[in-house]
C-alpha positions in Angstrom: -36.5 59.3 19.5 -40.3 59.7 19.7 -43.2 59.0 16.5 -42.0 58.6 13.1 -38.4 58.5 13.8 -38.9 55.5 15.8 -41.8 53.8 13.9 -39.0 53.9 10.8 -35.7 52.6 13.1 -38.0 49.8 14.3 -39.0 48.9 10.6 -36.0 48.9 9.3 -34.2 46.5 11.9 -36.9 44.3 11.3 -36.6 44.5 7.5 -32.9 43.6 8.2 -33.7 40.8 11.0 -35.7 39.2 8.6 -34.0 39.5 5.3 -30.8 38.1 7.1 -32.5 35.0 8.6 -33.9 34.3 5.2 -30.7 34.2 3.8 -29.2 32.0 6.7 -31.8 29.5 6.3 -31.0 28.9 2.6 -28.2 26.7 3.0 -28.2 22.9 1.1 -27.9 20.0 3.1 -26.1 17.2 1.1 -27.0 13.7 2.3 -25.1 10.3 0.1 -26.5 6.7 0.2 -24.5 4.0 -1.2 -26.6 1.4 -2.4 -26.6 -2.4 -1.5 -26.6 -3.8 -4.7 -24.8 -6.8 -6.6 -22.1 -5.0 -8.4 -22.2 -1.7 -10.3 -24.3 -0.1 -7.0 -24.1 3.5 -7.2 -23.4 6.3 -4.8 -26.3 8.8 -4.8 -26.2 12.3 -2.9 -29.5 14.1 -2.5 -30.4 17.9 -1.6 -31.9 17.1 1.9 -34.1 20.2 1.8 -35.6 19.5 -1.6 -35.4 15.5 -1.9 -33.6 15.8 -5.8 -30.8 14.0 -6.6 -27.3 16.3 -6.8 -25.4 13.8 -8.4 -24.4 10.2 -8.0 -21.5 7.6 -9.4 -20.6 4.1 -9.6 -17.3 3.8 -7.5 -14.7 1.5 -8.7 -15.1 -1.1 -5.7 -18.6 -1.6 -6.8 -17.2 -2.5 -10.3 -15.4 -5.6 -8.9 -17.9 -8.6 -9.2 -20.7 -8.5 -7.6 -19.8 -6.5 -4.5 -22.4 -5.2 -2.0 -22.6 -1.3 -1.1 -22.7 -0.9 2.7 -20.6 1.9 4.3 -20.4 5.2 3.3 -18.7 8.5 5.1 -18.6 12.3 3.6 -15.9 15.0 4.4 -15.9 18.1 2.6 -13.8 16.7 -0.2 -13.6 13.0 0.1 -16.2 10.4 -0.1 -15.3 7.2 1.9 -17.1 4.1 1.0 -17.0 -0.1 2.1 -18.3 -2.8 -0.2 -19.3 -6.5 0.8 -16.5 -8.7 -1.5 -18.5 -11.3 -3.5 -22.1 -9.6 -2.5 -21.9 -11.1 1.2 -18.2 -11.5 2.1 -16.2 -9.6 4.2 -15.4 -5.5 3.8 -11.8 -5.7 2.5 -10.8 -1.8 2.5 -12.2 1.6 3.4 -12.1 2.8 -0.1 -11.8 6.4 -1.0 -13.4 7.8 -4.3 
């Protein structure tokens, strides 16, 4: 290949590479945070690249007295969390939301 054909092939290959890299880099990264509130503290999820709130809820364990949110672990389909009982007491369970 020479001249205009080579230029066209290289241009097409470069365009495909740019298009693929642009779509591959658009994956959302979601992070979560357990609020250290004394009762009714929400677990909030954020879209990390944009900084926007993706959702939140108050887990059942946070609704017991003045439980204080602590640990948080996320899998593809589960949210595990811990609460300090009575505000500063021990963590009684690893809970599943």
